[in-house]
Each structure stands twice: as C-alpha cells, then as structure tokens.
N, C-alpha and C positions, 0 to 999 in steps of 0.2 A: 216163560224162564222161572226156573224153580227159585224160592226165597234165599238157598243157601248157595247158590251157584257162584262160582268165581267172579262174575261180571257184577253180580249185586254186591259182592263184599268188596270188591274194587271200588265201586261208586261210593259205598259208606266210608269209606276213608277220604275220598274227594270231598266230600260235603263238609269235614271238619279240619280246620287248620291245626287242630292241637293233638290229633289223633295219627299215630305211627301206623302206617301199613305194615302187615307182616316181613316186608323185605327193609324194614328200618327207614321208611322213606316219609318224609312231608309231602304228599302231591301238590298241595297248594304252590308249596316254595319251588318244586319243581316246574310248575306252569309258569310260575312268575319269570322264571330264569328263561323259558322258552319266549316270552314276551320279547325279553332283552334281543334274543338272536334275530328279531325282525327288526329291531331299531338302526337307524344311519351310524355308521362306524365313527368312534373318536380315538384319537392317537396321543400319547405323550411321550415325549423322549427327552433324557436327560442328556446335555453336552456339556462342554467345558467350563461355560459360562452361564449357564442357567437351564431353562427347560422349555423344549417348544409343546405345545398343545394346540392340536389340529383338528377341524370336524369338519365334516360334510352335513351340512343342515337339508339337503335334498330339495331344492327348490323346484317343483314339479309343474309350475303354471308361471308363465310370464305375468300372471295377473297379483301374484305374491310380491310383497314388498320385504325382499330379504332379511332387512334389519329388524322386522318384525317376529322373524324367528329366532328363538333363544336356543342355544347349545352350550355357550361358555357363560359362566357366571362368576362374578366377584364376590368373595366370601369374607375377605379382608385385605389389606393393603399387600400383604403377603401370601395370600392364599388364593386359587381360584379352584374351580371345579368346572367337569363337563360330565353330561351322562347321556346315556342309552336305554331305550325302553319307554317307559310311560314319561313323557316330560312332565306331566304336572306331578307324578308321584316326585319327580326331580326336584322340582320347584319348592316342594314341600320340605323336603330334605336339605336344600340349599337354605330354607329360612331358619330350620332347625340349627343349621350350622353358624349363620351369621349371628344367630342369637348367644349360640353358644361361645363365639369368638368374642364377641362385645361385653359379655358377662366376665369371661376371662381379664378383657383389657381393663373394665370398670374394677375388679377386685384386686388384681395384681399389677396394675399399671405396666404389663409387659404384655406382646403378642403371643399368642397361643402357639404352643410347638404343634406343628402338623400332625404328629403321630397320636397326641392327646387328642386332638379335635377330630381326628379320625376314629379312635377308640371310642369316643362318646357318640358320635354318628351312628356307628356299628352297633352300639348298645340300644339305640332307638329302633333301628333295623330288625335286631334280633328279638326287641319285645312284640312285635306284631307278628312274629312267627309262634310263639308262646302261648298267647292267650286268646279266647274266643272274643265274638264280636267285632274283628277286623278281620285284614286280610295282609299279605306281606306287600310291601313295594315292589312294585313291577320295574324295577331301573336299578343299575349301576352306574356306579359314580367313579369317575377319575377324580381325584382329589391331589393338587399341585401345588407345592409352593417352596419356599427357601425359608428356612430359620437359623437359629444360632447352631444347630446342629448339620445344618447341611441343605442340601437339595434333596426332594422327595416328591415320589411319586406313589400313590396308594390306589388301590382299586377295591370298591365294596361290592360285596353281592347281596342277593335277596335273602341269604340265610343270615347275614349278618357277618360272616367271614370277610376279614380284609386281607390284603397280600401287598408288600412293598415290591416294586420292581426299578429298574434302569428305563425300560421302557415298555408299554404296555398300550393294548387296544381293548375295545368292548364294542359290542353291537353286532351287525350281520357281518357272516364271515370272520369272526373273531379269529378261530383256531389256524385259517390261513394265512391272517395277517400277523399273528403272533410267530408261526413259524418264519415267516418273510422276515420280522424283526429279529428273533433268534439268530437268524444265519447272517443278517447284515448288521447288526448294531456293533458298535466297539466303544471301549471307554475313550474320555476325551475328545469326542467329535466337536468339530468345528462347528459353527452357526450355520452355516450354508449345508454341511452333509447331513445335519440333523434334519434341517428342514426338508432337503429332498427325501430323506428316509422317511419322514412323515407322510409327506405329499405322496410317494410311491406307495407307501402302505394304504393309504386311503383307496388308491386307483384299484388297488386287488379286488375290491367289492364291485367294480363296475362290470357291465356286460361287455362283451367283444365289440369293440368298432365304438363304444360308448366313451366320453370324455367326461374329467370334473368341470362343474359349473364354476368359473370363478366367483360369481355371486352367491353360489351355495357355500363357499369354504369360509370357515373363520379359523384363522389360525394367530394364537398368541405366544409373544414371547415374555417369558419372566425370568426376570434377572435381579441379581441383589443390588440393592442401594440405588437402582433406578426406577423410574415410571414403568411398568409392564404396559407393553404397548401391543395393539393388534398389527401383524406385520401386514402393510400394504401390499396389493396384488403385484406392484412392479418388482418386488423382490423375490416372488416366487413363479411368476407366469413362466418363467424359462424352463421349470419344470413339468409343466402341464402338459 
C-alpha cells in the first residue's frame, strides 16, 4: 500500500484524538459512540409526579449475583444516574458527579441544580476529546433528578454534548426505542403508564420469543419530597 493512499491517511487520523479528519470528524469519539451501541439499554421517563429510570442489566449466567451488577447510581439525595457502554468509564464519571454535588453542598449549603451538575460533567467529558494522552469516555449517561426548577432528564454523549428530554433511551437499539418513546409518550403520564412505557421500551431490545429477566431489571422511582425507591418486582411483573 502506498504511503499516501486513502487508507493510510484514515489510519493517521485514527491514531490521534486531537486531529480532525478532512471530513471534520474525530474518529476516536465516533468509535466511543459505537461502544455505547453495544451496551445494555436504559430508559428514563418523566411522569406526572416524578421520574422512572429503568435498566436491563443483562444477567447472562445463573451464577452471577444480580445485585453485584451496577447500572443505576445515586449521585445525591435528589440526583440519580444510569449509563450504557463501558461501565468502568461510567463509574468514574459518577465519582466526579458525586464530588461536584458534595462540593456544591459544602460551599452553598444547597443541593446542586441538575443542569449545573450535567454541564460540569459534560465539561469533563469534553476535556478528554481535546487533549492528547487520554481517550474519550466510552459511555453515555442518563442523569435524572428533581430540583427547585422541576423534573429533569439529561443525556450526555462521548463528545461532551448534553440534551434534555421528557423521555430518553441509551444503549443498544437506541433509535428503535426512541422511535417507540416518541410515538407513545404523553405529558402527565400516571406512574403505572410511565412504568409500562419504560418496560415495553426495554423489551424492544430483545430477540423474538425472548423475555426480560426480572432479576436483571432495575427500576427506580424518583419523586419529590420522598425517598427514591427501587420499584419491587410485583409492581411491574404484570407488564413483562
């Protein structure tokens, strides 16, 4: 292969996170997004009184202890997060988020606003797309919570971009699940309707005749002024 051939040129851009390709792309960021597409899905839905966060932890072996697989993380009393992609990368970002939330509480004696927290996390993610010696985070986060401004769901991407949603999905088959959410989501859903919507969304990632494993599901109900609780199986088993 000639030194100046197109394949060699593309490989040169592949090796550096800080060099744009002639098409205006950062290939390493694109590849990080591909990792997320292989991750197990997670869904968040805003309903009338709170937020449902639902994840499929994919318990492939009966030898695995389901509680040892983390997909939903508590950031602060009013903020929770879930991730898809490289879970180790997600855990690192959750640690950053917890530190930021604690510092805000210490300095201002007030819980951090969700948007402020998301923007600070996004700045950390973006940093690793601009400087050499590192790599992008191969994970997307859903950050969900309730503050003085209302109920919030944000998605972060490996590029450092953030977007607010009424309902969102990350992970495998994201486009298919998002299309389902766009078609079926309504404002002011009841708890039961939001729970059903989240579970039915996760089922879109299954193969024909495959069913969701209750042991692999983790569903959280985030409400204002109450303890945020994991939804027990008996509340959603009828939707499986």
